[in-house]
C-alpha positions as CSV (number, residue, x, y, z in Angstrom):
1,M,-103.9,18.2,35.9
2,Q,-100.7,17.3,37.8
3,G,-97.7,16.4,35.7
4,V,-94.2,15.1,36.3
5,F,-91.2,16.5,34.5
6,S,-87.8,14.9,33.8
7,S,-84.5,16.1,35.1
8,A,-82.7,15.7,31.7
9,P,-80.1,18.4,31.0
10,P,-81.6,20.9,28.6
11,I,-80.5,21.5,25.0
12,P,-78.1,24.5,25.3
13,P,-79.7,27.7,24.0
14,F,-78.5,28.9,20.6
15,S,-79.8,30.8,17.6
16,S,-79.5,30.5,13.8
17,T,-81.4,31.8,10.9
18,D,-83.5,28.6,10.8
19,I,-83.6,27.4,14.4
20,V,-83.9,29.2,17.7
21,V,-83.5,27.3,21.0
22,D,-84.4,29.4,24.1
23,G,-84.3,26.8,26.9
24,K,-88.0,26.2,26.9
25,G,-88.5,25.2,23.4
26,V,-87.4,25.1,19.8
27,N,-88.7,27.4,17.0
28,F,-88.2,26.0,13.6
29,C,-88.3,29.2,11.6
30,N,-87.5,30.8,8.3
31,F,-89.9,28.7,6.3
32,V,-90.0,29.7,2.6
33,V,-92.7,32.4,2.1
34,N,-96.1,30.7,1.5
35,S,-94.5,27.3,2.1
36,T,-95.2,24.6,4.7
37,V,-92.3,22.3,3.7
38,P,-89.7,22.0,6.6
39,L,-86.1,23.0,5.7
40,K,-83.3,20.4,5.7
41,S,-81.9,22.1,8.8
42,H,-85.2,21.5,10.5
43,R,-85.2,17.9,9.7
44,D,-81.6,17.4,10.7
45,F,-82.1,19.0,14.1
46,I,-85.3,17.0,14.8
47,R,-83.5,13.8,13.9
48,D,-80.2,14.4,15.7
49,S,-81.1,16.6,18.7
50,Y,-84.8,17.0,19.4
51,V,-86.1,13.4,19.2
52,P,-83.1,11.9,21.1
53,F,-83.6,14.5,23.8
54,V,-87.3,13.6,24.1
55,I,-86.6,9.9,24.3
56,Q,-84.0,10.6,26.9
57,Q,-86.6,12.4,29.0
58,I,-89.0,9.5,28.7
59,G,-86.3,7.1,29.9
60,L,-85.4,9.2,32.9
61,L,-89.0,9.5,34.0
62,G,-89.6,5.8,33.5
63,Y,-93.3,5.8,32.9
64,R,-94.8,3.2,30.5
65,D,-97.2,5.5,28.7
66,N,-99.0,4.3,25.6
67,E,-99.1,7.7,23.8
68,I,-97.0,10.8,23.5
69,K,-98.5,14.1,22.3
70,F,-96.6,16.8,20.6
71,F,-98.2,20.2,20.7
72,V,-96.9,22.2,17.7
73,K,-97.6,25.9,17.5
74,G,-97.5,27.1,13.9
75,S,-97.2,30.8,12.9
76,A,-97.0,33.0,9.8
77,S,-95.7,36.5,9.0
78,A,-98.0,39.5,8.7
79,T,-98.2,39.6,4.9
80,G,-101.1,38.3,2.9
81,P,-104.7,37.7,4.1
82,T,-105.4,36.5,7.6
83,L,-107.3,33.4,6.5
84,G,-104.4,32.4,4.2
85,N,-102.0,32.9,7.1
86,D,-104.1,30.7,9.4
87,A,-103.9,27.9,6.9
88,L,-100.1,28.4,6.5
89,S,-99.6,28.3,10.3
90,D,-101.6,25.1,10.6
91,G,-99.7,23.5,7.7
92,R,-96.3,24.3,9.2
93,A,-97.4,22.9,12.6
94,Q,-98.6,19.7,10.8
95,A,-95.5,19.4,8.7
96,I,-93.0,19.7,11.6
97,G,-95.2,17.3,13.6
98,E,-95.0,14.7,10.9
99,V,-91.2,15.0,10.8
100,V,-91.1,14.5,14.6
101,K,-93.4,11.5,14.3
102,Q,-91.2,10.0,11.5
103,Y,-87.9,10.2,13.5
104,F,-89.5,9.3,16.8
105,D,-91.0,6.1,15.3
106,Q,-87.5,5.3,13.8
107,Q,-85.6,5.8,17.1
108,K,-88.0,4.8,19.9
109,G,-87.0,1.1,19.6
110,S,-83.8,1.8,21.5
111,S,-85.7,2.9,24.6
112,T,-87.4,0.5,27.0
113,F,-90.1,3.1,27.9
114,A,-90.6,4.9,24.5
115,K,-90.8,1.9,22.2
116,S,-94.4,1.1,22.9
117,M,-95.6,4.7,22.5
118,S,-97.7,5.9,19.6
119,V,-97.3,9.5,18.5
120,K,-100.2,12.0,18.3
121,I,-99.6,15.4,16.8
122,V,-101.7,18.3,18.0
123,P,-101.3,21.3,15.7
124,I,-102.0,24.7,17.3
125,P,-102.3,27.3,14.4
126,L,-101.6,30.8,15.7
127,G,-102.0,32.4,12.3
128,D,-100.2,35.7,11.9
129,Q,-100.7,36.9,15.5
130,L,-97.0,37.2,16.3
131,G,-96.3,38.8,12.9
132,R,-99.0,41.4,13.4
133,A,-97.7,42.2,16.9
134,V,-94.2,42.7,15.6
135,L,-95.4,44.9,12.8
136,E,-97.5,47.1,15.1
137,G,-94.6,47.4,17.5
138,L,-92.4,48.7,14.7
139,K,-95.0,51.2,13.5
140,E,-95.6,52.4,17.1
141,K,-91.9,53.2,17.4
142,N,-91.6,54.6,13.9
143,P,-94.8,56.6,13.1
144,G,-95.5,56.7,9.4
145,L,-93.4,53.7,8.7
146,H,-94.3,51.9,5.5
147,L,-92.7,48.5,4.6
148,T,-93.1,46.4,1.5
149,S,-94.1,42.8,1.8
150,A,-90.5,41.8,1.0
151,E,-89.2,44.0,3.8
152,I,-91.7,42.5,6.2
153,E,-90.8,39.0,5.3
154,K,-87.1,39.8,5.9
155,I,-87.9,41.2,9.3
156,E,-90.3,38.5,10.3
157,Y,-88.4,35.4,9.2
158,V,-88.8,34.1,12.8
159,C,-92.6,34.3,12.6
160,R,-92.6,31.9,9.6
161,G,-92.2,28.9,11.8
162,A,-93.4,26.1,14.1
163,Y,-92.6,25.9,17.9
164,L,-92.1,22.8,20.0
165,S,-91.7,22.6,23.8
166,L,-88.6,21.0,25.2
167,D,-90.5,19.7,28.3
168,Y,-91.8,16.2,28.3
169,T,-94.5,15.9,30.8
170,H,-96.1,12.7,32.2
171,I,-99.7,13.3,33.3
172,V,-100.1,11.8,36.8
173,N,-102.8,9.2,37.3
174,D,-103.9,7.2,40.3
175,D,-101.4,4.4,39.8
176,D,-98.5,6.9,39.9
177,T,-99.4,8.0,43.4
178,A,-99.8,4.5,44.8
179,Y,-97.3,3.5,47.4
180,D,-97.2,0.4,49.6
181,C,-95.5,-0.3,52.9
182,Q,-94.3,-3.5,54.5
183,Q,-93.0,-4.1,58.0
184,A,-89.7,-5.9,58.3
185,F,-86.9,-6.7,60.8
186,N,-83.2,-6.3,60.2
187,V,-81.5,-9.0,62.1
188,T,-77.7,-9.5,62.6
189,L,-76.9,-13.2,63.0
190,K,-73.9,-13.9,65.2
191,T,-71.8,-17.1,65.5
192,K,-70.7,-18.0,69.0
193,K,-68.3,-21.0,69.6
194,V,-69.0,-22.9,72.8
195,P,-67.1,-26.0,74.0
196,A,-69.3,-29.1,73.8
197,N,-68.9,-29.9,77.4
198,H,-70.7,-26.6,78.2
199,L,-73.8,-27.7,76.4
200,E,-75.9,-28.2,79.5
201,E,-75.0,-24.7,80.7
202,V,-75.9,-23.1,77.3
203,L,-79.3,-24.9,77.4
204,D,-80.0,-23.7,80.9
205,Q,-79.2,-20.1,79.9
206,A,-81.6,-20.4,77.0
207,D,-84.3,-21.8,79.3
208,S,-83.8,-18.9,81.7
209,K,-84.2,-16.3,78.9
210,L,-87.8,-17.4,78.5
211,G,-88.6,-15.5,81.7
212,K,-92.2,-14.9,82.5
213,V,-93.4,-16.5,79.3
214,G,-91.8,-19.8,80.4
215,S,-95.2,-21.0,81.7
216,W,-96.6,-21.2,78.2
217,V,-93.3,-21.8,76.3
218,V,-92.9,-25.0,78.4
219,G,-96.1,-26.1,76.6
220,L,-94.3,-25.5,73.4
221,G,-92.0,-28.4,74.2
222,F,-88.7,-26.6,74.8
223,S,-88.1,-28.1,78.2
224,Q,-88.8,-31.5,76.9
225,L,-86.3,-31.0,74.0
226,K,-83.7,-29.6,76.4
227,K,-83.9,-32.6,78.7
228,Y,-83.6,-34.9,75.7
229,L,-80.5,-33.1,74.3
230,V,-78.8,-33.2,77.7
231,K,-79.5,-36.9,78.0
232,Q,-78.3,-37.7,74.5
233,F,-75.1,-35.7,75.0
234,K,-74.3,-37.6,78.2
235,E,-75.3,-41.0,76.9
236,T,-74.2,-40.9,73.3
237,I,-72.0,-38.0,72.3
238,K,-69.7,-37.7,75.3
239,P,-68.8,-41.4,75.2
240,M,-68.4,-41.2,71.5
241,F,-65.8,-38.4,71.9
242,E,-63.9,-40.7,74.3
243,D,-64.0,-43.6,71.8
244,F,-63.2,-41.5,68.7
245,P,-60.9,-38.6,69.7
246,E,-60.2,-37.8,66.1
247,I,-63.9,-36.8,65.8
248,A,-63.9,-35.0,69.1
249,I,-61.0,-32.8,68.0
250,V,-63.0,-31.5,65.0
251,Y,-66.3,-31.2,66.8
252,E,-65.3,-30.3,70.3
253,T,-66.9,-26.8,69.9
254,I,-70.4,-26.0,68.8
255,D,-71.2,-23.1,66.5
256,F,-74.3,-21.4,67.9
257,V,-75.9,-19.1,65.3
258,T,-78.0,-16.6,67.3
259,P,-79.7,-13.3,66.5
260,G,-78.1,-10.2,67.8
261,D,-79.7,-6.8,67.7
262,T,-82.9,-6.7,65.7
263,F,-84.3,-3.5,64.4
264,L,-87.7,-2.6,63.3
265,C,-87.8,-1.6,59.6
266,F,-90.4,-0.4,57.1
267,R,-90.0,-1.0,53.3
268,F,-91.8,1.3,50.8
269,K,-92.5,0.3,47.2
270,D,-93.7,2.6,44.3
271,H,-95.8,1.5,41.4
272,F,-92.6,0.7,39.4
273,G,-91.7,-1.9,42.0
274,K,-88.8,0.1,43.3
275,V,-88.2,-0.6,47.0
276,A,-86.5,1.6,49.7
277,Q,-85.9,0.3,53.2
278,Y,-86.0,2.4,56.3
279,Q,-84.9,1.6,59.8
280,F,-87.1,3.0,62.6
281,T,-84.8,4.7,65.0
282,G,-86.2,5.8,68.3
283,T,-87.9,4.4,71.4
284,Q,-88.6,0.7,71.2
285,N,-86.9,0.3,67.9
286,K,-85.1,-2.8,69.1
287,K,-87.0,-6.0,69.6
288,S,-86.2,-8.6,72.2
289,L,-85.5,-11.9,70.5
290,D,-85.2,-14.2,73.5
291,I,-87.6,-16.7,72.0
292,F,-85.6,-16.7,68.8
293,D,-82.4,-17.1,70.8
294,V,-83.9,-20.2,72.4
295,F,-84.9,-21.8,69.1
296,S,-81.7,-20.8,67.4
297,T,-79.9,-22.8,70.1
298,L,-82.0,-25.9,69.2
299,I,-81.3,-25.3,65.5
300,S,-77.6,-25.0,66.0
301,M,-77.6,-28.2,68.1
302,L,-79.4,-30.0,65.3
303,K,-76.8,-28.9,62.7
304,W,-73.9,-29.8,65.0
305,M,-75.3,-33.3,65.7
306,T,-76.0,-33.8,62.0
307,K,-72.4,-32.9,61.1
308,I,-71.0,-35.4,63.7
309,Q,-73.3,-38.1,62.2
310,E,-72.2,-37.3,58.6
311,A,-68.5,-37.4,59.7
312,L,-68.9,-40.8,61.3
313,E,-70.7,-42.2,58.2
314,K,-67.9,-41.0,55.9
315,A,-65.1,-42.3,58.1
316,D,-63.7,-45.7,57.1
317,N,-60.7,-46.0,59.4
318,L,-61.6,-45.1,63.0
319,A,-59.4,-46.3,65.8
320,G,-62.5,-46.9,68.0
321,G,-63.9,-49.5,65.6
322,L,-66.4,-49.2,62.7
323,D,-69.0,-51.3,64.4
324,K,-69.1,-49.0,67.4
325,A,-69.2,-46.0,65.0
326,K,-72.2,-47.5,63.2
327,D,-74.0,-47.9,66.5
328,V,-73.4,-44.2,67.4
329,V,-74.6,-43.2,63.9
330,E,-77.9,-45.0,64.5
331,K,-78.3,-43.3,67.8
332,L,-77.5,-39.9,66.4
333,K,-79.9,-40.4,63.5
334,K,-82.7,-41.1,66.0
335,S,-81.7,-38.1,68.0
336,T,-81.5,-35.7,65.1
337,E,-84.8,-37.0,63.7
338,Y,-86.4,-36.5,67.1
339,L,-85.0,-33.0,67.4
340,K,-85.8,-32.0,63.8
341,K,-89.4,-33.2,64.3
342,G,-89.7,-31.3,67.5
343,I,-88.6,-28.1,65.9
344,E,-90.8,-28.6,62.8
345,D,-93.8,-29.4,65.0
346,L,-93.4,-26.0,66.7
347,L,-93.0,-24.2,63.4
348,K,-95.5,-26.1,61.3
349,K,-98.8,-24.7,60.0
350,D,-100.8,-25.7,63.1
351,G,-97.8,-25.5,65.5
352,L,-97.9,-23.5,68.6
353,I,-95.2,-21.0,67.5
354,R,-97.4,-20.0,64.6
355,K,-100.5,-20.0,66.7
356,Y,-99.2,-17.8,69.5
357,C,-96.5,-15.8,67.7
358,G,-97.7,-15.6,64.1
359,D,-96.6,-16.9,60.8
360,S,-93.9,-14.3,60.3
361,C,-92.3,-15.2,63.7
362,A,-92.1,-18.8,62.6
363,D,-90.8,-17.8,59.2
364,M,-88.1,-15.7,60.8
365,L,-86.9,-18.8,62.7
366,L,-86.9,-20.7,59.5
367,G,-84.9,-17.9,57.9
368,I,-82.3,-18.2,60.7
369,L,-82.3,-22.0,60.2
370,Q,-81.8,-21.7,56.4
371,A,-79.2,-18.9,56.7
372,G,-76.9,-20.9,58.9
373,T,-74.2,-18.3,58.8
374,S,-73.5,-15.0,60.5
375,G,-74.4,-11.7,58.9
376,P,-77.4,-9.5,58.2
377,L,-80.8,-11.0,57.5
378,I,-83.9,-9.1,56.4
379,I,-87.2,-10.7,57.6
380,E,-90.4,-9.6,55.9
381,A,-93.0,-9.4,58.7
382,S,-96.1,-8.5,56.8
383,D,-97.7,-8.2,53.4
384,W,-97.8,-4.9,51.5
385,F,-100.3,-2.3,52.6
386,R,-101.3,1.0,50.9
387,V,-99.8,4.3,52.2
388,V,-102.4,7.2,52.4
389,F,-101.1,10.7,51.8
390,V,-102.9,13.9,52.7
391,T,-101.7,15.2,49.4
392,P,-101.3,12.4,46.9
393,S,-98.5,13.1,44.5
394,V,-95.5,11.5,43.0
395,Y,-92.7,11.0,45.5
396,A,-89.3,9.3,45.4
397,V,-89.4,6.3,47.7
398,E,-86.0,7.4,49.0
399,S,-87.5,10.7,50.3
400,F,-89.4,9.4,53.3
401,S,-86.6,9.9,55.9
402,S,-88.4,11.9,58.6
403,V,-89.9,12.0,62.0
404,A,-92.2,9.1,62.5
405,R,-94.6,7.6,65.0
406,I,-95.9,4.0,65.4
407,E,-98.7,2.6,67.4
408,T,-98.7,-1.2,67.8
409,R,-101.5,-3.4,69.1
410,E,-100.8,-7.1,69.5
411,F,-103.1,-10.0,70.5
412,L,-102.5,-13.7,70.2
413,G,-100.0,-13.6,67.4
414,K,-101.8,-10.8,65.4
415,A,-100.5,-7.3,65.3
416,R,-101.8,-4.0,63.9
417,V,-99.1,-1.4,63.3
418,D,-100.1,2.2,62.5
419,L,-97.2,4.1,61.0
420,Q,-97.3,7.9,60.6
421,F,-94.5,9.9,59.1
422,L,-93.6,13.3,57.6
423,G,-91.8,12.4,54.4
424,A,-90.1,14.9,52.2
425,G,-91.9,15.6,48.9
426,P,-91.0,17.9,46.1
427,E,-92.5,20.9,48.1
428,G,-90.8,20.0,51.4
429,R,-92.2,18.4,54.5
430,L,-95.6,16.9,54.3
431,G,-96.5,17.4,58.0
432,W,-98.4,14.4,59.5
433,G,-99.4,13.7,56.0
434,A,-98.7,10.1,55.4
435,E,-100.0,7.0,57.2
436,T,-100.2,3.3,56.7
437,I,-101.9,0.6,58.8
438,I,-100.2,-2.8,58.6
439,H,-101.8,-6.0,59.7
440,T,-99.3,-8.7,60.5
441,D,-99.0,-12.1,62.0
442,F,-95.8,-11.1,63.6
443,T,-95.6,-10.6,67.4
444,I,-92.7,-11.1,69.7
445,Q,-93.9,-9.4,72.8
446,T,-93.3,-11.2,76.1
447,G,-97.0,-11.8,76.6
448,L,-100.1,-12.8,74.6
449,L,-101.3,-9.2,74.1
450,G,-99.7,-5.7,74.1
451,W,-100.1,-2.1,73.1
452,G,-97.5,0.6,72.7
453,V,-96.7,3.9,71.1
454,S,-93.2,4.7,69.9
455,K,-91.8,8.0,68.5
456,G,-88.6,8.2,66.4
457,N,-87.4,8.6,62.9
458,L,-87.4,6.7,59.6
459,Q,-83.8,6.5,58.4
460,L,-83.0,5.4,54.9
461,M,-80.9,2.2,54.8
462,V,-78.3,2.0,52.1
C-alpha cells in the first residue's frame, strides 16, 4: 500500500544507557530485569522529543486522518524461559505504547491536523529473538564461553526494550490522488486616455476590429450603439462642454480600460484545496480579444458619461446656468440608461454574447466592467474537471511545469479542451501520463466553430 512520508528534520542520532536513536527509530532499552515498567528517562523522552516530533510530521503532511497507529516492537534478553520472555516483550511494547498514547492525547490539541486523531497501539512482541542472536554470536566467536544470567543481562541491556519508528506514514487513499483542473485566462487591463473629441475615431476603430465576424456582431447591436453614442456626443456632450468649460476641463479625456495580452492558463487543485496556476506558453497561447476590446470601449464610455452626469448633479454654481445643467443631466441619464441596457442585453442570460460566445466570455466582460482599473485580471473560464494520471499518486500541485499539448474544439459558444502534460512527480517525469478534458462555455474564436492543436509548456505562475 502506497504511503506518504513527511520531510521533517529527523531527531539527531544519539545513544545512552536507556535510549538509542539511530535515525530510523528509537529503542527504549535497559528495562529492569523481568519488568515492563518504562523508566523515567523513557517517559521524559517520549513527552519532550518523540511525541512533539510525530505531531510535527503530521502537520507537515497535512492529512486529516482519524487515527494514528504506533507499531511498538518489544524485546527481552536471552535469560529465562522463552514463553516468559514473549510475555515480557509484549508487556514492554504495551507499556511504551501507553505512554506514547498518554502524551500524544495531551499534546495533540495544539495541532490542526493531529487534534482529531485517536491513537491505536499495535504491540509486536519479538520475545528473546534478538537476545538469543547476540548470545549465539558471542559463543561462536568464543567457543566454550559460559556466562551467568547476571553477565548476560549486563551485556544485553539493549535487548530489554521497546522500539518505535521515527517515520510517520500517511496511507494513500483515492481522495489523496484526486486532482482537478480549470481553464482560465490571465488578462492585463490597460488604461488609455483619449481626447473626447476623438470619440468617433475610437468607435470606428473598434468597429473595424470586428473584422470578418462583423456580419453577426452587427446583429449583437454594436453598430446601433455606436451610432447612438456618436449622436449623443454631438448633440449633448459637445455643446455641454461649450456651455460648461469647468466640466470640460475635468472630463476632456476619456479613460478607456481595454484588455491587453491575454494568456491561456490552467489551474490545478489538490484535495486540500491548494491551487497552483500555470500559464500555457507556446503556439497559440495568446488569445485575440477584439470582441472584448469593442465591449470594453462601450463600458468605458458608459463610465465616462456617468461621471459627467454625477459631476453636473453635484455642482451648485455653474457659469452656464443650473437650469441648462439640469436639462443636460436628464439627457445624459437617458443616454447612460440606454447604453447600460444595451450592454446588459448583450450580456444577460439569454443575450447573444452568452449564446454565441458562452457564459465565461460574458463573465469576462463583466469582470472587466467591475474591475474598472488597469492591472492583472484572472478570468475563470470553466468549472473544475478531474485530471487522470497513468500512475495515480500524490503529487505537489506546483510540480506540473512541463511540456504540454492542448487540443481545442469550439462550436457555438461551447468548447472542449483536451490538455495533456508531463508533470514532475517524486520519481521524475511522468511521460504523457496526465490528461484532463475540460468542457467550457468560453470561446473567443473569430468564427462560430473551430479546431486546433497547440504544443508548448505549462509554466508555474508565482
